[in-house]
PyMOL Python script that loads the backbone (N, CA, C, O; Angstrom):
from pymol import cmd

cmd.read_pdbstr("""\
ATOM      1  N   MET A   1    -136.948-192.244  57.676  1.00  0.00           N
ATOM      2  CA  MET A   1    -136.596-191.334  56.491  1.00  0.00           C
ATOM      3  C   MET A   1    -135.191-191.562  56.186  1.00  0.00           C
ATOM      4  O   MET A   1    -134.371-191.598  57.104  1.00  0.00           O
ATOM      5  N   THR A   2    -134.831-191.727  54.924  1.00  0.00           N
ATOM      6  CA  THR A   2    -133.648-191.937  54.437  1.00  0.00           C
ATOM      7  C   THR A   2    -132.861-190.491  54.357  1.00  0.00           C
ATOM      8  O   THR A   2    -133.378-189.439  53.981  1.00  0.00           O
ATOM      9  N   ARG A   3    -131.499-190.667  54.790  1.00  0.00           N
ATOM     10  CA  ARG A   3    -130.716-189.402  54.554  1.00  0.00           C
ATOM     11  C   ARG A   3    -130.461-189.126  53.074  1.00  0.00           C
ATOM     12  O   ARG A   3    -130.410-190.080  52.297  1.00  0.00           O
ATOM     13  N   LEU A   4    -130.309-187.949  52.667  1.00  0.00           N
ATOM     14  CA  LEU A   4    -130.032-187.603  51.260  1.00  0.00           C
ATOM     15  C   LEU A   4    -128.745-188.091  50.861  1.00  0.00           C
ATOM     16  O   LEU A   4    -127.762-187.859  51.564  1.00  0.00           O
ATOM     17  N   PRO A   5    -128.658-188.766  49.762  1.00  0.00           N
ATOM     18  CA  PRO A   5    -127.436-189.282  49.357  1.00  0.00           C
ATOM     19  C   PRO A   5    -126.595-188.149  48.608  1.00  0.00           C
ATOM     20  O   PRO A   5    -127.144-187.211  48.031  1.00  0.00           O
ATOM     21  N   VAL A   6    -125.180-188.325  48.673  1.00  0.00           N
ATOM     22  CA  VAL A   6    -124.375-187.442  47.900  1.00  0.00           C
ATOM     23  C   VAL A   6    -124.363-187.789  46.368  1.00  0.00           C
ATOM     24  O   VAL A   6    -123.843-188.838  45.987  1.00  0.00           O
ATOM     25  N   VAL A   7    -124.913-186.943  45.531  1.00  0.00           N
ATOM     26  CA  VAL A   7    -125.098-187.352  44.105  1.00  0.00           C
ATOM     27  C   VAL A   7    -124.634-186.079  43.337  1.00  0.00           C
ATOM     28  O   VAL A   7    -124.745-184.932  43.770  1.00  0.00           O
ATOM     29  N   SER A   8    -124.054-186.468  42.035  1.00  0.00           N
ATOM     30  CA  SER A   8    -123.736-185.465  41.207  1.00  0.00           C
ATOM     31  C   SER A   8    -124.962-184.871  40.423  1.00  0.00           C
ATOM     32  O   SER A   8    -126.074-185.362  40.617  1.00  0.00           O
ATOM     33  N   GLY A   9    -124.807-183.905  39.609  1.00  0.00           N
ATOM     34  CA  GLY A   9    -126.005-183.300  38.747  1.00  0.00           C
ATOM     35  C   GLY A   9    -126.243-184.260  37.836  1.00  0.00           C
ATOM     36  O   GLY A   9    -127.430-184.456  37.576  1.00  0.00           O
ATOM     37  N   ARG A  10    -125.284-185.038  37.174  1.00  0.00           N
ATOM     38  CA  ARG A  10    -125.626-185.938  36.178  1.00  0.00           C
ATOM     39  C   ARG A  10    -126.318-187.227  36.635  1.00  0.00           C
ATOM     40  O   ARG A  10    -127.166-187.765  35.923  1.00  0.00           O
ATOM     41  N   ASP A  11    -125.953-187.721  37.828  1.00  0.00           N
ATOM     42  CA  ASP A  11    -126.622-188.723  38.550  1.00  0.00           C
ATOM     43  C   ASP A  11    -128.096-188.389  38.742  1.00  0.00           C
ATOM     44  O   ASP A  11    -128.944-189.240  38.477  1.00  0.00           O
ATOM     45  N   LEU A  12    -128.421-187.228  39.177  1.00  0.00           N
ATOM     46  CA  LEU A  12    -129.650-186.848  39.558  1.00  0.00           C
ATOM     47  C   LEU A  12    -130.528-186.669  38.153  1.00  0.00           C
ATOM     48  O   LEU A  12    -131.705-187.028  38.120  1.00  0.00           O
ATOM     49  N   ILE A  13    -129.925-186.140  37.101  1.00  0.00           N
ATOM     50  CA  ILE A  13    -130.674-186.032  35.962  1.00  0.00           C
ATOM     51  C   ILE A  13    -131.011-187.485  35.397  1.00  0.00           C
ATOM     52  O   ILE A  13    -132.107-187.686  34.873  1.00  0.00           O
ATOM     53  N   ARG A  14    -130.085-188.465  35.505  1.00  0.00           N
ATOM     54  CA  ARG A  14    -130.583-189.845  35.185  1.00  0.00           C
ATOM     55  C   ARG A  14    -131.480-190.275  35.956  1.00  0.00           C
ATOM     56  O   ARG A  14    -132.304-190.979  35.371  1.00  0.00           O
ATOM     57  N   ALA A  15    -131.691-190.106  37.268  1.00  0.00           N
ATOM     58  CA  ALA A  15    -132.643-190.472  38.157  1.00  0.00           C
ATOM     59  C   ALA A  15    -133.980-189.996  37.813  1.00  0.00           C
ATOM     60  O   ALA A  15    -134.967-190.727  37.734  1.00  0.00           O
ATOM     61  N   LEU A  16    -133.962-188.541  37.582  1.00  0.00           N
ATOM     62  CA  LEU A  16    -135.343-188.031  37.220  1.00  0.00           C
ATOM     63  C   LEU A  16    -135.752-188.499  35.832  1.00  0.00           C
ATOM     64  O   LEU A  16    -136.956-188.581  35.588  1.00  0.00           O
ATOM     65  N   ARG A  17    -134.980-188.771  35.031  1.00  0.00           N
ATOM     66  CA  ARG A  17    -135.461-189.311  33.598  1.00  0.00           C
ATOM     67  C   ARG A  17    -136.268-190.572  33.789  1.00  0.00           C
ATOM     68  O   ARG A  17    -137.141-190.883  32.978  1.00  0.00           O
ATOM     69  N   LYS A  18    -135.969-191.354  34.928  1.00  0.00           N
ATOM     70  CA  LYS A  18    -136.608-192.516  35.302  1.00  0.00           C
ATOM     71  C   LYS A  18    -138.136-192.273  35.673  1.00  0.00           C
ATOM     72  O   LYS A  18    -139.052-193.058  35.431  1.00  0.00           O
ATOM     73  N   VAL A  19    -138.233-191.109  36.269  1.00  0.00           N
ATOM     74  CA  VAL A  19    -139.739-190.677  36.729  1.00  0.00           C
ATOM     75  C   VAL A  19    -140.438-189.842  35.650  1.00  0.00           C
ATOM     76  O   VAL A  19    -141.478-189.246  35.929  1.00  0.00           O
ATOM     77  N   GLY A  20    -139.910-189.783  34.459  1.00  0.00           N
ATOM     78  CA  GLY A  20    -140.704-189.120  33.484  1.00  0.00           C
ATOM     79  C   GLY A  20    -140.168-187.820  33.010  1.00  0.00           C
ATOM     80  O   GLY A  20    -140.811-187.217  32.150  1.00  0.00           O
ATOM     81  N   PHE A  21    -139.075-187.323  33.466  1.00  0.00           N
ATOM     82  CA  PHE A  21    -138.605-185.931  33.159  1.00  0.00           C
ATOM     83  C   PHE A  21    -137.764-186.178  31.897  1.00  0.00           C
ATOM     84  O   PHE A  21    -137.183-187.248  31.716  1.00  0.00           O
ATOM     85  N   GLU A  22    -137.719-185.169  31.045  1.00  0.00           N
ATOM     86  CA  GLU A  22    -136.889-185.104  29.803  1.00  0.00           C
ATOM     87  C   GLU A  22    -136.172-183.818  29.794  1.00  0.00           C
ATOM     88  O   GLU A  22    -136.642-182.802  30.306  1.00  0.00           O
ATOM     89  N   LEU A  23    -134.888-183.882  29.134  1.00  0.00           N
ATOM     90  CA  LEU A  23    -134.085-182.778  29.014  1.00  0.00           C
ATOM     91  C   LEU A  23    -134.677-181.722  28.069  1.00  0.00           C
ATOM     92  O   LEU A  23    -134.769-181.960  26.865  1.00  0.00           O
ATOM     93  N   ASP A  24    -135.025-180.720  28.528  1.00  0.00           N
ATOM     94  CA  ASP A  24    -135.678-179.562  27.691  1.00  0.00           C
ATOM     95  C   ASP A  24    -134.444-178.797  26.916  1.00  0.00           C
ATOM     96  O   ASP A  24    -134.448-178.646  25.695  1.00  0.00           O
ATOM     97  N   ARG A  25    -133.438-178.357  27.735  1.00  0.00           N
ATOM     98  CA  ARG A  25    -132.341-177.529  27.162  1.00  0.00           C
ATOM     99  C   ARG A  25    -131.274-177.486  28.244  1.00  0.00           C
ATOM    100  O   ARG A  25    -131.500-177.959  29.357  1.00  0.00           O
ATOM    101  N   GLN A  26    -130.056-176.896  27.913  1.00  0.00           N
ATOM    102  CA  GLN A  26    -129.049-176.758  28.809  1.00  0.00           C
ATOM    103  C   GLN A  26    -128.362-175.396  28.395  1.00  0.00           C
ATOM    104  O   GLN A  26    -128.014-175.095  27.254  1.00  0.00           O
ATOM    105  N   LYS A  27    -128.243-174.682  29.461  1.00  0.00           N
ATOM    106  CA  LYS A  27    -127.487-173.388  29.321  1.00  0.00           C
ATOM    107  C   LYS A  27    -126.373-173.293  30.248  1.00  0.00           C
ATOM    108  O   LYS A  27    -126.604-173.082  31.439  1.00  0.00           O
ATOM    109  N   GLY A  28    -125.183-173.427  29.817  1.00  0.00           N
ATOM    110  CA  GLY A  28    -123.965-173.388  30.693  1.00  0.00           C
ATOM    111  C   GLY A  28    -123.900-174.717  31.349  1.00  0.00           C
ATOM    112  O   GLY A  28    -123.836-175.753  30.688  1.00  0.00           O
ATOM    113  N   SER A  29    -123.916-174.693  32.743  1.00  0.00           N
ATOM    114  CA  SER A  29    -123.799-175.829  33.373  1.00  0.00           C
ATOM    115  C   SER A  29    -125.204-176.290  34.132  1.00  0.00           C
ATOM    116  O   SER A  29    -125.208-177.146  35.016  1.00  0.00           O
ATOM    117  N   HIS A  30    -126.245-175.689  33.723  1.00  0.00           N
ATOM    118  CA  HIS A  30    -127.586-175.846  34.177  1.00  0.00           C
ATOM    119  C   HIS A  30    -128.329-176.583  33.160  1.00  0.00           C
ATOM    120  O   HIS A  30    -128.429-176.123  32.023  1.00  0.00           O
ATOM    121  N   ALA A  31    -128.901-177.789  33.520  1.00  0.00           N
ATOM    122  CA  ALA A  31    -129.910-178.546  32.554  1.00  0.00           C
ATOM    123  C   ALA A  31    -131.289-178.190  33.183  1.00  0.00           C
ATOM    124  O   ALA A  31    -131.544-178.190  34.387  1.00  0.00           O
ATOM    125  N   ILE A  32    -132.223-177.853  32.054  1.00  0.00           N
ATOM    126  CA  ILE A  32    -133.602-177.660  32.449  1.00  0.00           C
ATOM    127  C   ILE A  32    -134.290-178.932  31.981  1.00  0.00           C
ATOM    128  O   ILE A  32    -134.222-179.298  30.808  1.00  0.00           O
ATOM    129  N   LEU A  33    -134.984-179.629  32.959  1.00  0.00           N
ATOM    130  CA  LEU A  33    -135.807-180.818  32.721  1.00  0.00           C
ATOM    131  C   LEU A  33    -137.236-180.526  32.798  1.00  0.00           C
ATOM    132  O   LEU A  33    -137.623-179.742  33.665  1.00  0.00           O
ATOM    133  N   PHE A  34    -138.017-181.036  32.037  1.00  0.00           N
ATOM    134  CA  PHE A  34    -139.586-180.924  32.113  1.00  0.00           C
ATOM    135  C   PHE A  34    -140.177-182.269  32.063  1.00  0.00           C
ATOM    136  O   PHE A  34    -139.638-183.281  31.614  1.00  0.00           O
ATOM    137  N   ARG A  35    -141.580-182.139  32.678  1.00  0.00           N
ATOM    138  CA  ARG A  35    -142.414-183.356  32.725  1.00  0.00           C
ATOM    139  C   ARG A  35    -143.787-182.906  32.234  1.00  0.00           C
ATOM    140  O   ARG A  35    -144.269-181.862  32.673  1.00  0.00           O
ATOM    141  N   ALA A  36    -144.398-183.611  31.391  1.00  0.00           N
ATOM    142  CA  ALA A  36    -145.665-183.120  30.799  1.00  0.00           C
ATOM    143  C   ALA A  36    -146.782-183.329  31.932  1.00  0.00           C
ATOM    144  O   ALA A  36    -147.580-182.409  32.108  1.00  0.00           O
ATOM    145  N   GLU A  37    -146.880-184.501  32.712  1.00  0.00           N
ATOM    146  CA  GLU A  37    -147.972-184.810  33.553  1.00  0.00           C
ATOM    147  C   GLU A  37    -147.453-185.228  34.795  1.00  0.00           C
ATOM    148  O   GLU A  37    -146.821-186.284  34.792  1.00  0.00           O
ATOM    149  N   PRO A  38    -147.609-184.519  36.027  1.00  0.00           N
ATOM    150  CA  PRO A  38    -148.060-183.237  36.061  1.00  0.00           C
ATOM    151  C   PRO A  38    -147.167-182.235  35.431  1.00  0.00           C
ATOM    152  O   PRO A  38    -145.968-182.504  35.501  1.00  0.00           O
ATOM    153  N   PRO A  39    -147.528-181.047  34.782  1.00  0.00           N
ATOM    154  CA  PRO A  39    -146.521-180.122  34.276  1.00  0.00           C
ATOM    155  C   PRO A  39    -145.544-179.587  35.310  1.00  0.00           C
ATOM    156  O   PRO A  39    -145.922-178.864  36.232  1.00  0.00           O
ATOM    157  N   THR A  40    -144.248-179.966  35.135  1.00  0.00           N
ATOM    158  CA  THR A  40    -143.339-179.620  36.168  1.00  0.00           C
ATOM    159  C   THR A  40    -142.004-179.188  35.353  1.00  0.00           C
ATOM    160  O   THR A  40    -141.650-179.823  34.359  1.00  0.00           O
ATOM    161  N   THR A  41    -141.369-178.193  35.783  1.00  0.00           N
ATOM    162  CA  THR A  41    -139.909-177.754  35.220  1.00  0.00           C
ATOM    163  C   THR A  41    -139.059-177.741  36.357  1.00  0.00           C
ATOM    164  O   THR A  41    -139.464-177.193  37.382  1.00  0.00           O
ATOM    165  N   VAL A  42    -137.796-178.335  36.312  1.00  0.00           N
ATOM    166  CA  VAL A  42    -136.703-178.277  37.286  1.00  0.00           C
ATOM    167  C   VAL A  42    -135.507-177.898  36.572  1.00  0.00           C
ATOM    168  O   VAL A  42    -135.329-178.206  35.393  1.00  0.00           O
ATOM    169  N   THR A  43    -134.670-177.225  37.273  1.00  0.00           N
ATOM    170  CA  THR A  43    -133.353-176.826  36.828  1.00  0.00           C
ATOM    171  C   THR A  43    -132.333-177.599  37.824  1.00  0.00           C
ATOM    172  O   THR A  43    -132.385-177.526  39.052  1.00  0.00           O
ATOM    173  N   VAL A  44    -131.467-178.296  37.131  1.00  0.00           N
ATOM    174  CA  VAL A  44    -130.366-179.128  37.914  1.00  0.00           C
ATOM    175  C   VAL A  44    -128.973-178.810  37.357  1.00  0.00           C
ATOM    176  O   VAL A  44    -128.669-179.066  36.192  1.00  0.00           O
ATOM    177  N   PRO A  45    -128.016-178.155  38.370  1.00  0.00           N
ATOM    178  CA  PRO A  45    -126.771-177.777  38.002  1.00  0.00           C
ATOM    179  C   PRO A  45    -125.933-179.029  37.669  1.00  0.00           C
ATOM    180  O   PRO A  45    -126.149-180.053  38.318  1.00  0.00           O
ATOM    181  N   ASP A  46    -125.116-179.021  36.831  1.00  0.00           N
ATOM    182  CA  ASP A  46    -124.353-180.049  36.405  1.00  0.00           C
ATOM    183  C   ASP A  46    -123.064-179.920  37.091  1.00  0.00           C
ATOM    184  O   ASP A  46    -122.068-179.539  36.476  1.00  0.00           O
ATOM    185  N   HIS A  47    -123.030-180.261  38.509  1.00  0.00           N
ATOM    186  CA  HIS A  47    -121.840-180.036  39.264  1.00  0.00           C
ATOM    187  C   HIS A  47    -121.480-181.510  39.808  1.00  0.00           C
ATOM    188  O   HIS A  47    -122.296-182.432  39.830  1.00  0.00           O
ATOM    189  N   ARG A  48    -120.296-181.592  40.194  1.00  0.00           N
ATOM    190  CA  ARG A  48    -119.724-183.004  40.731  1.00  0.00           C
ATOM    191  C   ARG A  48    -120.476-183.489  41.900  1.00  0.00           C
ATOM    192  O   ARG A  48    -120.696-184.687  42.079  1.00  0.00           O
ATOM    193  N   GLU A  49    -120.906-182.471  42.767  1.00  0.00           N
ATOM    194  CA  GLU A  49    -121.498-182.793  44.049  1.00  0.00           C
ATOM    195  C   GLU A  49    -122.523-181.716  44.384  1.00  0.00           C
ATOM    196  O   GLU A  49    -122.167-180.545  44.515  1.00  0.00           O
ATOM    197  N   LEU A  50    -123.845-182.116  44.529  1.00  0.00           N
ATOM    198  CA  LEU A  50    -124.896-181.045  44.720  1.00  0.00           C
ATOM    199  C   LEU A  50    -124.963-180.938  46.199  1.00  0.00           C
ATOM    200  O   LEU A  50    -124.928-181.919  46.941  1.00  0.00           O
ATOM    201  N   ASP A  51    -125.067-179.607  46.628  1.00  0.00           N
ATOM    202  CA  ASP A  51    -125.302-179.279  47.970  1.00  0.00           C
ATOM    203  C   ASP A  51    -126.626-180.095  48.537  1.00  0.00           C
ATOM    204  O   ASP A  51    -127.512-180.482  47.776  1.00  0.00           O
ATOM    205  N   ARG A  52    -126.646-180.282  49.789  1.00  0.00           N
ATOM    206  CA  ARG A  52    -127.911-181.016  50.320  1.00  0.00           C
ATOM    207  C   ARG A  52    -129.197-179.952  50.162  1.00  0.00           C
ATOM    208  O   ARG A  52    -130.313-180.331  49.808  1.00  0.00           O
ATOM    209  N   GLY A  53    -128.917-178.780  50.431  1.00  0.00           N
ATOM    210  CA  GLY A  53    -130.167-177.877  50.298  1.00  0.00           C
ATOM    211  C   GLY A  53    -130.637-177.655  48.731  1.00  0.00           C
ATOM    212  O   GLY A  53    -131.806-177.474  48.389  1.00  0.00           O
ATOM    213  N   THR A  54    -129.682-177.695  47.991  1.00  0.00           N
ATOM    214  CA  THR A  54    -130.105-177.561  46.414  1.00  0.00           C
ATOM    215  C   THR A  54    -130.938-178.963  46.072  1.00  0.00           C
ATOM    216  O   THR A  54    -132.020-179.013  45.486  1.00  0.00           O
ATOM    217  N   LEU A  55    -130.225-180.007  46.544  1.00  0.00           N
ATOM    218  CA  LEU A  55    -130.804-181.357  46.134  1.00  0.00           C
ATOM    219  C   LEU A  55    -132.260-181.459  46.810  1.00  0.00           C
ATOM    220  O   LEU A  55    -133.247-181.802  46.159  1.00  0.00           O
ATOM    221  N   ARG A  56    -132.295-181.190  47.922  1.00  0.00           N
ATOM    222  CA  ARG A  56    -133.674-181.236  48.708  1.00  0.00           C
ATOM    223  C   ARG A  56    -134.731-180.175  47.932  1.00  0.00           C
ATOM    224  O   ARG A  56    -135.900-180.511  47.739  1.00  0.00           O
ATOM    225  N   ALA A  57    -134.308-179.110  47.585  1.00  0.00           N
ATOM    226  CA  ALA A  57    -135.188-178.148  46.773  1.00  0.00           C
ATOM    227  C   ALA A  57    -135.602-178.763  45.465  1.00  0.00           C
ATOM    228  O   ALA A  57    -136.766-178.633  45.086  1.00  0.00           O
ATOM    229  N   ILE A  58    -134.589-179.520  44.651  1.00  0.00           N
ATOM    230  CA  ILE A  58    -134.981-179.897  43.357  1.00  0.00           C
ATOM    231  C   ILE A  58    -135.982-181.098  43.475  1.00  0.00           C
ATOM    232  O   ILE A  58    -136.932-181.265  42.709  1.00  0.00           O
ATOM    233  N   LEU A  59    -135.662-181.898  44.506  1.00  0.00           N
ATOM    234  CA  LEU A  59    -136.501-183.104  44.843  1.00  0.00           C
ATOM    235  C   LEU A  59    -138.063-182.613  45.238  1.00  0.00           C
ATOM    236  O   LEU A  59    -139.073-183.158  44.792  1.00  0.00           O
ATOM    237  N   ARG A  60    -138.055-181.619  46.047  1.00  0.00           N
ATOM    238  CA  ARG A  60    -139.362-181.121  46.413  1.00  0.00           C
ATOM    239  C   ARG A  60    -140.164-180.547  45.183  1.00  0.00           C
ATOM    240  O   ARG A  60    -141.376-180.752  45.107  1.00  0.00           O
ATOM    241  N   GLN A  61    -139.447-179.781  44.159  1.00  0.00           N
ATOM    242  CA  GLN A  61    -140.110-179.268  42.967  1.00  0.00           C
ATOM    243  C   GLN A  61    -140.432-180.435  42.101  1.00  0.00           C
ATOM    244  O   GLN A  61    -141.352-180.264  41.301  1.00  0.00           O
ATOM    245  N   ALA A  62    -139.904-181.461  42.116  1.00  0.00           N
ATOM    246  CA  ALA A  62    -140.062-182.733  41.303  1.00  0.00           C
ATOM    247  C   ALA A  62    -140.963-183.638  41.866  1.00  0.00           C
ATOM    248  O   ALA A  62    -141.371-184.561  41.160  1.00  0.00           O
ATOM    249  N   GLY A  63    -141.364-183.521  43.089  1.00  0.00           N
ATOM    250  CA  GLY A  63    -142.238-184.371  43.764  1.00  0.00           C
ATOM    251  C   GLY A  63    -141.647-185.824  44.107  1.00  0.00           C
ATOM    252  O   GLY A  63    -142.371-186.819  44.144  1.00  0.00           O
ATOM    253  N   VAL A  64    -140.332-185.854  44.343  1.00  0.00           N
ATOM    254  CA  VAL A  64    -139.709-187.060  44.584  1.00  0.00           C
ATOM    255  C   VAL A  64    -139.169-187.107  45.979  1.00  0.00           C
ATOM    256  O   VAL A  64    -138.478-186.158  46.350  1.00  0.00           O
ATOM    257  N   THR A  65    -139.406-188.115  46.803  1.00  0.00           N
ATOM    258  CA  THR A  65    -138.905-188.197  48.007  1.00  0.00           C
ATOM    259  C   THR A  65    -137.394-188.719  48.117  1.00  0.00           C
ATOM    260  O   THR A  65    -136.864-189.311  47.177  1.00  0.00           O
ATOM    261  N   PRO A  66    -136.793-188.485  49.219  1.00  0.00           N
ATOM    262  CA  PRO A  66    -135.354-189.027  49.228  1.00  0.00           C
ATOM    263  C   PRO A  66    -135.302-190.593  49.276  1.00  0.00           C
ATOM    264  O   PRO A  66    -134.332-191.261  48.921  1.00  0.00           O
ATOM    265  N   ASP A  67    -136.451-191.070  49.753  1.00  0.00           N
ATOM    266  CA  ASP A  67    -136.418-192.665  49.584  1.00  0.00           C
ATOM    267  C   ASP A  67    -136.497-193.098  48.209  1.00  0.00           C
ATOM    268  O   ASP A  67    -135.851-194.064  47.802  1.00  0.00           O
ATOM    269  N   GLU A  68    -137.344-192.348  47.411  1.00  0.00           N
ATOM    270  CA  GLU A  68    -137.584-192.836  45.932  1.00  0.00           C
ATOM    271  C   GLU A  68    -136.197-192.600  45.263  1.00  0.00           C
ATOM    272  O   GLU A  68    -135.709-193.442  44.509  1.00  0.00           O
ATOM    273  N   LEU A  69    -135.583-191.431  45.564  1.00  0.00           N
ATOM    274  CA  LEU A  69    -134.274-191.138  44.937  1.00  0.00           C
ATOM    275  C   LEU A  69    -133.243-192.181  45.093  1.00  0.00           C
ATOM    276  O   LEU A  69    -132.526-192.621  44.194  1.00  0.00           O
ATOM    277  N   ALA A  70    -133.249-192.565  46.469  1.00  0.00           N
ATOM    278  CA  ALA A  70    -132.264-193.660  46.781  1.00  0.00           C
ATOM    279  C   ALA A  70    -132.589-194.899  46.005  1.00  0.00           C
ATOM    280  O   ALA A  70    -131.629-195.514  45.540  1.00  0.00           O
ATOM    281  N   GLY A  71    -133.753-195.342  45.801  1.00  0.00           N
ATOM    282  CA  GLY A  71    -134.077-196.491  44.975  1.00  0.00           C
ATOM    283  C   GLY A  71    -133.809-196.354  43.575  1.00  0.00           C
ATOM    284  O   GLY A  71    -133.590-197.352  42.887  1.00  0.00           O
ATOM    285  N   MET A  72    -133.810-195.049  43.039  1.00  0.00           N
ATOM    286  CA  MET A  72    -133.543-194.892  41.566  1.00  0.00           C
ATOM    287  C   MET A  72    -132.014-194.896  41.303  1.00  0.00           C
ATOM    288  O   MET A  72    -131.637-195.172  40.164  1.00  0.00           O
ATOM    289  N   LEU A  73    -131.132-194.620  42.236  1.00  0.00           N
ATOM    290  CA  LEU A  73    -129.755-194.488  42.014  1.00  0.00           C
ATOM    291  C   LEU A  73    -129.019-195.874  41.984  1.00  0.00           C
ATOM    292  O   LEU A  73    -127.803-195.924  41.799  1.00  0.00           O
TER     293      LEU A  73
END
""", "prot")
cmd.dss("prot")
cmd.show_as("cartoon", "prot")
cmd.util.cbc("prot")
cmd.orient("prot")
């Protein structure tokens, strides 16, 4: 299992767009992304560096493994 990379919120948004997520809206520093199939909504903070726990929770909600994320970056 690959260790979680250190990523910014913008890098994570770019990676999630490759898996079918689209930007729904943004409120302050938080971007809300959605995917139609399967229906999923995730909130990504637009910070310079995401905490490991926050990143892990977002990946779990999106159904993306750390290995897949490393391949998308």
